C-alpha positions as CSV (number, residue, x, y, z in Angstrom):
1,X,0.0,0.0,0.0
2,X,1.4,3.4,-1.0
3,X,2.1,5.9,1.8
4,X,-0.6,8.5,2.1
5,X,0.3,12.1,3.0
6,X,-2.0,14.7,4.4
7,X,-1.4,18.3,3.4
8,X,-3.1,21.1,5.3
9,X,-3.0,24.3,3.3
10,X,-5.1,27.1,4.9
11,X,-8.6,26.1,3.7
12,X,-7.8,23.3,1.4
13,X,-7.5,19.6,2.5
14,X,-6.3,16.9,0.2
15,X,-6.4,13.7,2.2
16,X,-8.4,10.7,3.1
17,X,-8.6,11.7,6.7
18,X,-10.9,14.2,8.4
19,X,-9.6,17.5,9.7
20,X,-11.6,20.2,11.3
21,X,-10.7,23.6,12.8
22,X,-12.9,23.7,15.8
23,X,-11.8,27.0,17.3
24,X,-11.7,30.3,15.3
25,X,-9.7,32.2,18.0
26,X,-6.1,31.6,17.3
27,X,-3.4,29.1,16.1
28,X,-4.4,25.6,17.3
29,X,-2.6,22.5,18.3
30,X,-3.5,19.2,16.8
31,X,-5.6,16.5,18.5
32,X,-5.1,13.1,16.9
33,X,-7.3,10.1,17.6
34,X,-6.7,6.5,16.5
35,X,-10.2,5.5,15.8
36,X,-9.4,2.4,13.8
37,X,-11.0,-1.0,14.5
38,X,-7.6,-2.7,14.0
39,X,-6.1,-3.1,17.5
40,X,-2.6,-2.8,16.1
41,X,-0.9,0.5,17.0
42,X,-0.3,3.1,14.3
43,X,2.8,5.3,13.8
44,X,2.2,9.0,13.3
45,X,4.8,11.4,12.0
46,X,4.0,15.1,11.8
47,X,6.2,17.8,10.3
48,X,5.6,21.5,9.6
49,X,6.8,23.2,6.5
50,X,6.8,26.5,8.4
51,X,8.4,25.4,11.6
52,X,11.5,23.7,10.3
53,X,12.5,22.7,13.8
54,X,9.3,20.8,14.4
55,X,9.0,17.1,13.9
56,X,7.3,14.5,16.0
57,X,6.9,10.8,15.8
58,X,4.4,8.9,17.9
59,X,2.8,5.5,18.3
60,X,-0.9,5.5,19.0
61,X,-2.8,2.5,20.2
62,X,-6.5,1.8,19.3
63,X,-8.7,4.7,20.5
64,X,-5.7,6.5,22.0
65,X,-5.5,10.2,21.5
66,X,-2.6,12.7,21.4
67,X,-2.2,16.5,21.5
68,X,0.5,17.9,19.2
69,X,2.2,21.3,19.2
70,X,1.3,22.2,15.6
71,X,0.2,25.8,15.8
72,X,-1.1,26.7,12.4
73,X,-4.5,26.0,10.9
74,X,-6.3,28.2,8.4
75,X,-9.9,28.9,8.5
76,X,-12.2,31.6,7.2
77,X,-15.9,32.0,6.7
78,X,-16.9,32.9,3.2
79,X,-16.2,36.6,2.9
80,X,-15.1,39.2,0.4
81,X,-11.4,39.8,1.1
82,X,-10.7,43.0,3.0
83,X,-8.9,45.7,1.0
84,X,-6.0,47.0,3.1
85,X,-4.8,49.5,0.5
86,X,-4.5,53.1,1.3
87,X,-2.7,56.0,-0.5
88,X,-1.3,58.6,1.9
89,X,0.1,60.9,-0.7
90,X,-1.9,63.6,-2.6
91,X,-1.8,62.3,-6.2
92,X,-2.7,63.6,-9.7
93,X,-5.5,61.1,-10.3
94,X,-8.0,59.4,-8.0
95,X,-7.8,55.7,-7.5
96,X,-10.5,53.3,-8.4
97,X,-13.3,52.8,-5.9
98,X,-12.5,49.9,-3.4
99,X,-14.8,46.9,-3.8
100,X,-16.0,48.5,-7.1
101,X,-18.0,50.9,-4.9
102,X,-19.7,48.2,-2.9
103,X,-23.3,49.2,-2.2
104,X,-22.8,52.8,-3.5
105,X,-24.8,53.6,-6.7
106,X,-22.7,55.3,-9.4
107,X,-19.5,55.4,-7.3
108,X,-17.4,56.8,-10.2
109,X,-20.0,59.3,-11.4
110,X,-19.8,57.7,-14.8
111,X,-23.7,58.0,-14.9
112,X,-23.2,61.7,-14.1
113,X,-25.2,62.4,-10.9
114,X,-27.5,59.4,-10.9
115,X,-28.1,58.3,-7.2
116,X,-26.6,61.5,-5.7
117,X,-28.5,64.4,-4.1
118,X,-27.2,67.8,-3.0
119,X,-27.9,68.5,0.7
120,X,-29.7,71.6,1.8
121,X,-28.5,74.7,-0.2
122,X,-25.5,72.7,-1.5
123,X,-25.0,72.3,-5.2
124,X,-23.7,69.3,-7.2
125,X,-22.8,68.9,-10.9
126,X,-21.0,66.4,-13.0
127,X,-17.6,67.2,-14.6
128,X,-15.0,65.4,-16.7
129,X,-11.3,65.8,-16.8
130,X,-9.2,66.0,-20.0
131,X,-8.4,62.3,-19.7
132,X,-12.1,61.4,-19.6
133,X,-12.4,60.7,-15.9
134,X,-15.8,61.8,-14.5
135,X,-16.3,63.2,-11.0
136,X,-18.7,65.4,-9.0
137,X,-18.2,69.0,-8.3
138,X,-19.8,69.6,-4.9
139,X,-20.4,72.8,-2.9
140,X,-20.7,72.0,0.8
141,X,-22.5,68.7,0.8
142,X,-24.0,65.7,-1.0
143,X,-25.6,62.4,0.0
144,X,-26.8,59.1,-1.2
145,X,-29.4,56.8,0.5
146,X,-29.2,53.0,0.9
147,X,-30.2,50.3,3.3
148,X,-28.0,49.4,6.3
149,X,-28.4,46.5,8.7
150,X,-28.0,46.5,12.5
151,X,-24.7,45.0,13.6
152,X,-23.0,45.1,10.2
153,X,-19.6,46.9,9.8
154,X,-19.2,49.2,6.8
155,X,-15.8,50.1,5.2
156,X,-15.9,53.5,3.7
157,X,-13.6,55.3,1.2
158,X,-13.6,58.2,-1.2
159,X,-11.3,60.6,-3.0
160,X,-11.4,64.4,-2.7
161,X,-9.8,67.5,-4.1
162,X,-10.4,71.0,-2.8
163,X,-11.2,73.6,-5.4
164,X,-12.4,76.5,-3.2
165,X,-12.0,77.4,0.5
166,X,-9.2,76.4,2.8
167,X,-8.4,75.2,6.3
168,X,-11.5,73.0,6.8
169,X,-12.1,69.3,6.9
170,X,-14.3,67.1,4.6
171,X,-16.1,64.3,6.4
172,X,-18.2,61.3,5.6
173,X,-20.9,60.3,8.0
174,X,-23.8,57.9,8.3
175,X,-27.1,59.5,9.2
176,X,-29.8,57.3,10.7
177,X,-32.8,57.6,13.0
178,X,-30.3,57.0,15.9
179,X,-28.2,60.0,14.9
180,X,-24.9,60.5,13.1
181,X,-21.7,58.5,12.9
182,X,-18.6,60.0,11.4
183,X,-16.7,57.4,9.3
184,X,-13.7,59.7,9.0
185,X,-12.5,63.2,8.0
186,X,-9.7,64.6,5.9
187,X,-8.1,67.9,5.0
188,X,-8.0,67.7,1.1
189,X,-5.6,69.9,-0.8
190,X,-6.0,71.9,-4.0
191,X,-4.5,70.6,-7.2
192,X,-4.3,66.9,-6.2
193,X,-6.5,64.1,-5.0
194,X,-6.5,62.8,-1.3
195,X,-7.9,59.5,-0.2
196,X,-10.2,59.1,2.8
197,X,-10.8,55.8,4.4
198,X,-12.9,54.9,7.5
199,X,-15.8,53.0,8.7
200,X,-18.8,52.6,10.9
201,X,-21.1,50.1,12.6
202,X,-24.8,50.4,12.0
203,X,-27.0,50.4,15.1
204,X,-30.3,50.1,13.1
205,X,-31.8,48.3,10.1
206,X,-33.3,50.9,7.8
207,X,-32.7,53.3,5.0
208,X,-29.8,55.6,5.8
209,X,-27.9,58.5,4.3
210,X,-24.2,58.4,3.5
211,X,-23.4,62.1,3.7
212,X,-20.4,63.9,2.5
213,X,-19.9,67.5,3.7
214,X,-17.2,70.2,4.1
215,X,-16.9,72.2,7.3
216,X,-16.0,75.3,5.4
217,X,-18.5,77.9,4.3
218,X,-18.4,78.3,0.5
219,X,-16.2,75.3,0.0
220,X,-16.2,73.6,-3.4
221,X,-14.7,70.2,-3.8
222,X,-14.3,67.4,-6.3
223,X,-15.5,64.0,-5.2
224,X,-14.8,60.6,-6.9
225,X,-14.6,56.9,-6.3
226,X,-16.9,56.6,-3.3
227,X,-17.2,53.1,-1.8
228,X,-19.2,51.5,1.1
229,X,-18.7,47.8,1.6
230,X,-20.7,45.9,4.3
231,X,-19.2,43.1,6.4
232,X,-20.9,40.8,8.9
233,X,-19.2,40.4,12.3
234,X,-18.1,36.9,11.3
235,X,-16.6,38.1,8.0
236,X,-14.8,40.9,9.8
237,X,-13.4,38.5,12.4
238,X,-12.2,36.2,9.6
239,X,-10.1,39.0,8.1
240,X,-8.4,39.4,11.5
241,X,-7.7,35.6,11.6
242,X,-6.3,35.8,8.0
243,X,-3.6,38.2,9.2
244,X,-2.1,35.5,11.4
245,X,0.8,33.7,9.7
246,X,-0.1,30.3,8.2
247,X,1.9,27.5,6.7
248,X,1.7,23.9,5.5
249,X,1.5,20.9,7.8
250,X,2.1,17.3,6.7
251,X,0.7,14.3,8.5
252,X,1.9,10.7,7.8
253,X,-0.1,7.9,9.5
254,X,1.5,4.5,9.1
255,X,1.3,1.0,10.8
256,X,4.2,-0.9,12.4
257,X,5.3,-2.0,8.9
258,X,5.5,1.6,7.7
259,X,2.4,1.2,5.5
260,X,-0.3,3.9,5.2
261,X,-3.3,3.6,7.4
262,X,-6.7,4.4,5.8
263,X,-9.5,6.3,7.5
264,X,-7.4,7.8,10.3
265,X,-9.3,10.3,12.4
266,X,-7.6,13.7,12.9
267,X,-9.2,16.7,14.6
268,X,-7.8,20.1,15.4
269,X,-8.7,22.4,18.3
270,X,-7.0,25.2,20.2
271,X,-5.0,23.9,23.1
272,X,-2.6,26.8,23.7
273,X,-2.0,30.0,21.8
274,X,1.4,30.6,20.3
275,X,0.6,34.1,19.2
276,X,2.7,36.7,21.1
277,X,0.0,37.6,23.5
278,X,0.7,40.3,26.2
279,X,-0.7,42.9,28.5
280,X,0.3,46.1,30.2
281,X,1.9,45.8,33.6
282,X,2.0,48.2,36.6
283,X,4.5,48.3,39.4
284,X,1.8,47.0,41.8
285,X,2.5,43.5,40.4
286,X,5.8,43.5,42.4
287,X,4.0,43.1,45.8
288,X,0.6,41.6,44.7
289,X,0.8,37.8,44.4
290,X,-2.8,37.5,43.1
291,X,-1.8,40.0,40.3
292,X,1.3,37.9,39.6
293,X,-0.6,34.7,39.4
294,X,-3.2,36.2,37.1
295,X,-0.6,37.6,34.8
296,X,1.7,34.6,34.6
297,X,-0.6,31.6,34.8
298,X,-1.0,30.6,31.1
299,X,-1.7,34.2,30.0
300,X,1.0,36.6,29.0
301,X,4.5,36.3,27.8
302,X,4.9,39.9,26.6
303,X,4.4,43.2,28.5
304,X,4.6,47.0,28.3
305,X,5.1,49.0,31.5
306,X,2.1,51.3,31.9
307,X,4.0,54.4,33.1
308,X,7.2,53.3,34.8
309,X,9.6,53.8,31.8
310,X,8.1,57.1,30.7
311,X,10.3,60.2,31.1
312,X,7.4,61.8,33.1
313,X,7.8,59.0,35.7
314,X,11.5,58.5,35.9
315,X,12.5,62.2,36.1
316,X,9.9,64.1,38.0
317,X,12.4,66.9,38.6
318,X,15.1,67.9,36.2
319,X,18.3,66.1,36.8
320,X,16.9,63.7,39.4
321,X,16.5,60.4,37.4
322,X,15.1,57.4,39.2
323,X,14.8,54.0,37.6
324,X,14.0,52.1,40.8
325,X,10.5,50.9,39.9
326,X,11.4,50.1,36.3
327,X,14.5,48.2,37.3
328,X,12.4,46.0,39.7
329,X,9.7,45.4,37.0
330,X,12.4,44.6,34.4
331,X,13.9,42.0,36.8
332,X,10.5,40.6,37.5
333,X,9.8,40.2,33.7
334,X,13.2,38.6,33.1
335,X,12.8,36.1,36.0
336,X,9.5,35.0,34.6
337,X,10.4,34.8,30.9
338,X,8.4,37.8,29.9
339,X,9.6,39.9,27.0
340,X,9.3,43.7,27.4
341,X,8.3,46.4,25.0
342,X,10.0,49.7,25.9
343,X,7.3,52.4,26.3
344,X,8.3,55.1,25.7
345,X,11.4,57.2,25.2
346,X,9.7,60.5,24.4
347,X,6.1,61.6,24.5
348,X,5.2,64.4,22.1
349,X,2.1,65.5,23.9
350,X,2.8,68.8,25.8
351,X,0.1,67.9,28.3
352,X,2.5,65.5,30.0
353,X,5.7,67.5,29.6
354,X,5.8,68.7,33.3
355,X,9.1,70.7,33.7
356,X,10.0,70.1,30.1
357,X,7.2,72.4,29.0
358,X,9.3,75.4,30.1
359,X,12.2,74.5,27.8
360,X,12.5,75.9,24.3
361,X,14.7,75.5,21.3
362,X,18.2,74.1,22.0
363,X,17.4,73.6,25.7
364,X,14.4,71.3,24.9
365,X,16.5,69.5,22.2
366,X,19.4,68.9,24.6
367,X,17.1,67.6,27.3
368,X,15.4,65.2,24.9
369,X,18.6,63.8,23.5
370,X,20.0,63.3,27.0
371,X,16.8,61.4,27.9
372,X,17.3,59.1,24.9
373,X,20.9,58.4,25.9
374,X,19.9,57.7,29.5
375,X,17.0,55.3,29.1
376,X,18.2,53.4,26.0
377,X,21.7,52.9,27.5
378,X,20.2,51.9,30.8
379,X,18.1,49.1,29.3
380,X,20.3,48.1,26.4
381,X,19.6,44.4,25.5
382,X,16.6,44.2,27.8
383,X,13.7,45.2,25.5
384,X,12.6,43.8,22.2
385,X,10.9,47.0,21.0
386,X,11.1,50.7,21.7
387,X,8.2,53.1,21.3
388,X,10.7,55.8,20.4
389,X,8.3,58.7,20.0
390,X,4.8,58.6,21.3
391,X,1.9,60.2,19.4
392,X,3.9,62.4,17.1
393,X,1.2,62.5,14.5
394,X,-1.0,64.3,17.0
395,X,1.7,66.4,18.8
396,X,5.2,67.7,18.0
397,X,6.8,68.8,21.3
398,X,10.1,67.1,20.8
399,X,9.8,66.3,17.1
400,X,9.9,70.0,16.3
401,X,13.4,70.3,17.8
402,X,14.8,66.9,16.6
403,X,14.4,67.1,12.8
404,X,10.9,65.6,13.0
405,X,12.1,62.9,15.3
406,X,14.8,61.6,13.0
407,X,17.6,62.5,15.4
408,X,15.9,60.6,18.2
409,X,15.4,57.4,16.1
410,X,19.0,57.6,14.9
411,X,20.5,58.0,18.4
412,X,18.3,55.3,19.9
413,X,19.4,52.8,17.2
414,X,23.1,53.7,17.7
415,X,22.9,53.1,21.4
416,X,21.0,49.8,21.0
417,X,20.5,48.5,17.5
418,X,18.5,45.3,18.4
419,X,15.1,46.6,19.5
420,X,12.6,47.3,16.8
421,X,11.8,51.0,16.8
422,X,8.2,52.1,16.7
423,X,6.2,55.3,16.5
424,X,3.3,54.7,18.9
425,X,0.0,56.3,17.9
426,X,-3.7,56.2,18.2
427,X,-6.6,56.8,15.7
428,X,-4.5,56.5,12.6
429,X,-6.1,53.5,10.9
430,X,-9.6,52.5,9.9
431,X,-11.8,51.5,12.7
432,X,-15.3,51.7,14.1
433,X,-16.3,54.4,16.5
434,X,-13.7,57.1,16.8
435,X,-12.1,57.2,13.3
436,X,-8.6,57.7,12.1
437,X,-6.5,60.8,12.2
438,X,-6.5,62.5,8.8
439,X,-3.2,63.2,7.1
440,X,-1.8,66.5,8.4
441,X,-1.7,69.5,6.0
442,X,2.1,69.1,5.7
443,X,2.5,65.4,5.4
444,X,6.1,65.8,4.2
445,X,7.0,66.5,7.9
446,X,6.1,63.0,8.8
447,X,8.0,61.3,6.0
448,X,11.4,62.5,7.3
449,X,10.8,61.1,10.8
């Protein structure tokens, strides 16, 4: 009898054995059952094409089961693939509508203004560029109505160019009987096209309005490539699962003679996550055994100190640096096999600047660079990541005196080249609820940092 091989490749199974992914939460282990009527034991050999170091050989008796440390299994409900694309730059031509417009009628305005209505005293007209691209010319606001369903998530995108007015934002929002939800907003520029991307979750099932409006009196804008794509919660969750790395796993089930065994039973379920799962930690863990047990007992292998590494915590008064608490927490993490993300070196929000708020120019720069040298040198080799600058797309306290932060990143890397450097931010990607931060008017400032 020829040896039979089982190949598990994301959703596709090409074997004579049964495999099921019974848990859609994370990477699973494998639960193997010898359900054969033949009392002779079978030999099982499992290897992973992704985990080159993994290979396991086992002998299973009749009805005996075994849990294996294979940690990849693909699964996904039927769903339209999520489009992760986003163009940050202001460009000469608008992109195509994502999802071909989704549920939006006439997303490219190729049917002129069919499906679109000017809001209030606003005006709308159809126009065409020299290359034949159609778009809408809108003064103040325009909307389109369509049906939404309660609990569904809607991914929204559109392209804008400002033709008249300045200094104001353009926003897309959903208007229902429950009120308004802002999908996102953006500050479009004149002479080029900017992409907006956002989303919302519907709280009702009814006909709703997708409303595009400018917060500038007398504003005139060009609008093109509008898209609204609905997703169920299950579909949305499956996209998150798809972002986890997957690979091939090969199963070989043979008898004592090395011959293939037909109709072997193989099931897969989550036994232990291998995803780098972590949680923030406060210094109270040092004295609280209940907290320690909760954190360590099959939960977290990664951590970020909530405040104890921040400049605002380690140097309350200028020149008086105190790493006592962070030292103790670093030792606790090391003794318990927990990897630490360094958070953070500098925080650009002036609200938390304390005594640094009184520094200006070279004095502020000098203090900032001294802080970098102090904390990075102190914990060299002890952190896997550094949040080098915190929230510098919202604030610029130190970025403004360090060449948009470039000097900070450069020095941190020179002092300790192993940690992965990060810019830690909030509200900068698509989400539901509070939407993403729009590109700042001078986006070139960010690219140099």
